[in-house]
C-alpha positions in Angstrom: 0.0 0.0 0.0 1.5 3.3 -1.1 1.6 6.5 1.2 -0.9 8.1 -1.2 -3.4 5.3 -0.7 -3.0 5.5 3.1 -3.6 9.3 3.0 -6.7 8.9 0.8 -8.2 6.3 3.2 -7.3 8.5 6.2 -9.1 11.5 4.6 -12.1 9.3 3.8 -12.3 7.8 7.3 -12.0 11.2 9.0 -14.6 12.6 6.7 -17.0 9.8 7.5 -16.6 10.3 11.2 -17.0 14.0 10.9 -20.2 13.6 8.9 -21.7 10.9 11.1 -21.8 12.9 14.3 -24.2 15.6 13.1 -25.9 13.1 10.9 -27.2 11.1 13.8 -29.3 14.0 15.0 -30.5 14.8 11.5 -31.9 11.3 11.3 -33.4 11.3 14.8 -35.1 14.7 14.1 -36.4 13.4 10.7 -34.5 16.2 8.9 -32.3 13.9 6.7 -33.1 15.7 3.5 -31.8 19.0 5.0 -28.3 17.6 4.6 -28.9 17.3 0.9 -30.3 20.8 0.8 -27.5 22.4 2.8 -24.7 20.5 0.9 -26.0 21.9 -2.4 -27.1 25.4 -1.5 -23.9 26.4 0.2 -22.3 26.5 -3.2 -24.0 29.9 -3.5 -22.2 31.1 -0.3 -18.9 29.9 -1.6 -19.4 31.7 -4.9 -20.5 35.0 -3.3 -17.5 34.9 -0.8 -15.1 34.3 -3.7 -16.5 37.3 -5.5 -15.6 39.4 -2.4 -12.2 37.9 -1.6 -11.0 36.6 -5.0 -9.3 33.9 -3.1 -10.4 30.3 -3.0 -8.3 29.6 0.1 -9.9 32.4 2.1 -11.6 31.3 5.4 -14.4 33.6 4.5 -15.7 31.0 2.0 -16.2 28.6 4.9 -18.1 31.3 6.9 -20.2 32.3 3.9 -21.1 28.6 3.2 -22.1 28.1 6.8 -24.3 31.2 6.7 -25.9 30.1 3.5 -26.7 26.7 5.1 -28.4 28.5 8.0 -30.3 30.7 5.5 -31.4 27.5 3.7 -32.8 26.0 6.9 -34.5 29.3 7.8 -36.2 29.6 4.4 -37.4 26.0 4.6 -38.8 26.6 8.1 -40.4 29.9 7.0 -42.2 28.1 4.1 -43.2 25.4 6.5 -44.8 27.8 8.9 -47.1 29.1 6.3 -48.8 25.6 6.5 -49.2 25.8 2.7 -46.4 23.4 2.1 -45.0 20.3 3.7 -41.4 20.1 4.8 -40.3 18.0 1.9 -41.9 20.3 -0.6 -40.2 23.3 1.1 -36.8 21.7 0.8 -37.5 20.7 -2.8 -38.1 24.4 -3.6 -35.4 26.1 -1.6 -32.2 24.2 -2.3 -32.6 23.8 -6.1 -33.2 27.6 -6.3 -30.1 28.5 -4.2 -27.9 25.9 -5.9 -29.0 26.9 -9.4 -28.2 30.6 -8.6 -24.7 29.4 -7.6 -24.3 27.4 -10.8 -25.4 30.4 -12.9 -23.0 32.7 -11.2 -20.1 30.3 -11.7 -20.8 29.8 -15.4 -21.4 33.5 -16.0 -18.8 35.2 -13.9 -16.3 32.6 -12.8 -15.8 30.4 -15.8 -12.0 30.8 -15.7 -11.8 30.0 -12.0 -11.4 26.5 -10.4 -15.0 26.3 -9.1 -16.1 23.2 -11.0 -19.7 22.1 -10.4 -18.9 18.5 -11.2 -16.1 18.6 -8.6 -18.5 20.1 -6.0 -21.0 17.3 -6.6 -18.7 14.3 -6.9 -15.4 15.4 -5.5 -12.2 13.5 -6.3 -10.4 11.9 -3.4 -7.6 10.7 -5.6 -6.4 14.3 -6.0 -6.7 15.2 -2.3 -3.2 14.1 -1.3 -1.5 16.4 -3.8 -2.6 19.5 -2.0 -0.1 19.6 0.8 0.0 21.5 4.1 3.5 22.8 4.9 4.6 24.2 8.3 7.9 25.9 8.5 9.0 24.2 5.3 8.0 20.7 6.6 5.4 18.6 4.8 2.7 17.9 7.4 0.3 16.0 5.0 -2.8 16.7 2.9 -4.7 19.9 3.5 -8.0 18.0 3.3 -7.0 15.7 6.1 -6.3 18.7 8.5 -9.5 20.5 7.3 -11.6 17.4 8.0 -9.9 16.8 11.4 -10.9 20.3 12.3 -14.5 19.6 11.3 -14.4 16.3 13.3 -13.0 18.1 16.3 -15.7 20.8 16.1 -18.5 18.3 15.9 -17.1 16.1 18.6 -16.6 19.1 20.9 -20.1 20.3 20.4 -21.4 16.8 21.1 -19.4 16.5 24.3 -20.2 20.0 25.6 -23.9 20.0 24.8 -24.8 16.3 24.7 -27.6 16.6 27.3 -29.0 19.7 25.8 -28.9 18.3 22.3 -30.5 15.1 23.5 -33.4 16.8 25.2 -34.0 19.3 22.4 -34.0 16.4 19.9 -36.5 14.2 21.7 -38.6 16.7 23.6 -38.3 20.4 22.5 -41.1 21.5 24.8 -39.3 20.0 27.9 -36.1 21.6 26.7 -37.7 25.0 26.6 -39.3 24.4 30.1 -35.8 23.5 31.4 -34.4 26.8 30.1 -32.7 25.2 27.1 -33.1 27.0 23.8 -34.2 24.5 21.2 -33.8 27.2 18.5 -30.2 27.9 19.5 -29.3 24.2 19.6 -31.0 23.7 16.3 -29.2 26.4 14.4 -25.9 25.6 16.0 -26.4 22.0 14.8 -27.3 23.2 11.3 -24.3 25.5 11.3 -22.0 22.5 12.0 -23.8 20.5 9.3 -23.0 23.4 6.9 -19.3 23.7 8.0 -18.9 19.9 7.7 -20.4 19.9 4.2 -18.3 22.7 2.9 -15.1 21.3 4.5 -15.6 18.0 2.6 -16.6 19.7 -0.7 -13.3 19.7 -2.5 -12.2 16.2 -1.3 -15.4 14.1 -1.5 -18.2 16.3 -3.1 -21.7 16.9 -1.9 -23.1 13.6 -3.0 -20.8 11.6 -0.7 -21.3 14.2 2.1 -25.0 13.3 2.1 -24.3 9.6 1.9 -21.9 9.7 4.8 -24.1 12.0 6.9 -27.3 10.0 6.5 -26.4 6.4 5.5 -24.4 5.3 8.5 -26.8 6.9 11.1 -29.8 5.5 9.3 -28.1 2.1 9.4 -27.2 2.4 13.1 -30.8 3.5 13.8 -32.0 0.0 12.7 -29.5 -1.7 15.0 -30.0 0.0 18.4 -32.3 2.1 20.5 -29.5 3.6 22.6 -28.2 7.0 21.5 -24.6 6.6 22.6 -24.4 3.2 20.8 -26.1 4.7 17.8 -23.4 7.5 17.6 -20.6 5.0 18.0 -22.1 2.6 15.4 -22.7 5.5 12.9 -19.0 6.5 13.1 -17.9 2.9 12.8 -20.2 2.1 9.9 -19.2 5.3 8.1 -15.5 4.6 8.4 -15.9 0.9 7.4 -18.0 1.9 4.4 -15.5 4.5 3.3 -12.6 2.0 3.5 -14.5 -0.7 1.7 -15.6 1.8 -0.9 -12.0 2.8 -1.6 -11.0 -0.8 -2.2 -14.1 -1.4 -4.3 -13.1 1.6 -6.5 -9.6 0.3 -6.6 -10.8 -3.1 -7.9 -13.3 -1.7 -10.4 -11.2 1.3 -11.4 -14.3 3.4 -10.7 -15.1 6.7 -8.9 -13.9 6.6 -5.2 -16.7 8.8 -4.0 -19.3 6.8 -5.9 -18.0 3.5 -4.6 -18.0 4.8 -1.0 -21.6 6.1 -1.3 -22.5 2.7 -2.8 -21.0 0.9 0.2 -23.0 3.1 2.6 -26.1 1.9 0.7 -25.0 -1.7 0.9 -24.5 -1.4 4.7 -28.0 0.1 5.0 -29.6 -2.7 2.9 -27.9 -5.4 5.0 -29.2 -3.8 8.2 -32.6 -3.3 6.6 -32.9 -7.0 5.9 -31.0 -8.6 8.7 -31.0 -6.2 11.7 -32.2 -8.0 14.8 -35.6 -6.8 15.9 -36.2 -4.2 13.1 -34.9 -5.9 10.0 -37.3 -7.2 7.4 -36.3 -10.8 8.1 -36.8 -10.3 11.8 -40.2 -8.6 11.2 -41.3 -11.4 8.8 -40.2 -14.1 11.3 -42.1 -12.3 14.2 -45.3 -12.0 12.1 -45.0 -15.7 11.1 -44.6 -16.7 14.8 -47.6 -14.4 15.7 -49.7 -16.0 13.0 -48.8 -19.5 14.2 -49.5 -18.6 17.9 -52.9 -17.0 17.0 -53.9 -20.0 15.0 -52.9 -22.3 17.9 -55.0 -20.3 20.2 -58.0 -20.4 17.9 -57.6 -24.2 17.6 -57.4 -24.6 21.4 -60.6 -22.6 21.8 -62.3 -24.6 19.1 -61.4 -27.9 20.8 -62.6 -26.6 24.2 -66.0 -25.6 22.8 -66.6 -29.1 21.4 -65.0 -31.0 24.2 -67.5 -33.5 25.7 -70.0 -33.1 22.9 -71.3 -35.8 20.5 -69.5 -34.3 17.5 -66.2 -33.8 19.5 -64.2 -36.3 17.3 -65.7 -35.0 14.1 -65.0 -31.4 14.9 -61.4 -32.1 16.0 -60.5 -34.2 13.0 -57.7 -32.9 10.7 -59.9 -32.9 7.7 -62.6 -30.9 9.4 -60.1 -28.4 10.9 -58.8 -27.7 7.4 -62.4 -27.0 6.2 -63.5 -25.1 9.3 -60.6 -22.7 9.5 -59.9 -22.7 5.8 -56.3 -23.7 6.3 -54.3 -25.5 3.7 -53.2 -29.0 4.6 -49.5 -28.0 5.2 -50.4 -25.1 7.5 -52.9 -27.2 9.5 -50.4 -30.0 10.0 -47.8 -27.4 11.1 -50.3 -26.0 13.7 -51.0 -29.5 15.0 -47.3 -30.4 15.3 -46.6 -27.2 17.1 -49.4 -27.8 19.6 -48.2 -31.4 20.2 -44.7 -30.1 20.8 -46.1 -27.6 23.3 -48.2 -30.3 24.9 -51.5 -28.4 24.2 -53.2 -31.4 22.7 -52.5 -34.9 21.6 -53.5 -36.8 18.4 -55.7 -39.9 19.2 -56.3 -41.6 15.8 -57.7 -38.9 13.6 -58.9 -36.7 16.4 -57.2 -34.1 18.6 -57.7 -34.2 22.4 -56.9 -31.2 24.6 -54.4 -31.5 27.5 -54.6 -29.6 30.7 -52.1 -27.1 29.2 -54.3 -26.6 26.2 -57.5 -26.2 28.3 -55.8 -23.5 30.4 -54.7 -21.7 27.3 -58.2 -21.8 25.7 -59.8 -20.6 28.9 -57.4 -17.7 29.2 -58.1 -16.7 25.6 -61.9 -16.8 26.2 -61.6 -14.8 29.4 -59.7 -11.9 27.8 
């Protein structure tokens, strides 16, 4: 593995961790699409700041991008308060407008400047190690790595200092306000960090991967746990793992690094969607199947109890009659019978079922509900 490959993976891992921290609370607050809106609309802030400074390296670009992100959030909320539009429609109106203005300004007034729309959208991690940070003549490493380390440190510091306030404001804004915590201040600080993180990752990974890393890992972690600290840790871990896996996928396929990383975040989510314990589709299907079998077993126990001791007891408890009475197919009926025998709810005597004491207790409990 070459030093350049190591640096690319370090940048990707740090970017994934930096994006995951604010992304957790975007997912929990059902504001995931705001990350897409912010990551696109801040292009306008970058362009306007460039027109003022005429310097792509100016820190004013970062400040302007963060402010534009906050303006995006404010406009979306302003439209939402009119009650004429839903939140998704407001987002769909605001960010294409701001992003398009930025694109028009670039094409009209900055055509000879390195403000490439394709680079903003897709990024190019392969080139990130060539932009070096030098300190007193010493090569310290890629600029993108230090920028993203700064974004990661800012997000982690905010999370550590305001964890309780952020948690309360996320799950119960009314309680937060009653406790003297300003949900509005917490909200806009969070959105500001989302904006800073997005613009910090622009040149290296592009806005598409920013959205993927900010939403994919937290959404995956959300399916795996109900505990917030575990969700945060899982989001960071999944993001880093998806980034590294995506890099090597791109290496094997000779494809876009950012695209491969975004693909791996999707693969991780799909795996959790199908196989997550408790919430995965496989677990849900298994639980529904068990509930259906249990309900059918209870119905059969009640049916046998109702006909117990009557003249038609054996007829009503025969397998053929059960299939016709409950409209069960033969395979399902035999499965219910075998399950009940295993649980000692009834026993098969010839062609007829006889309740056991356990079966009678179950049937009586169901009837008395």
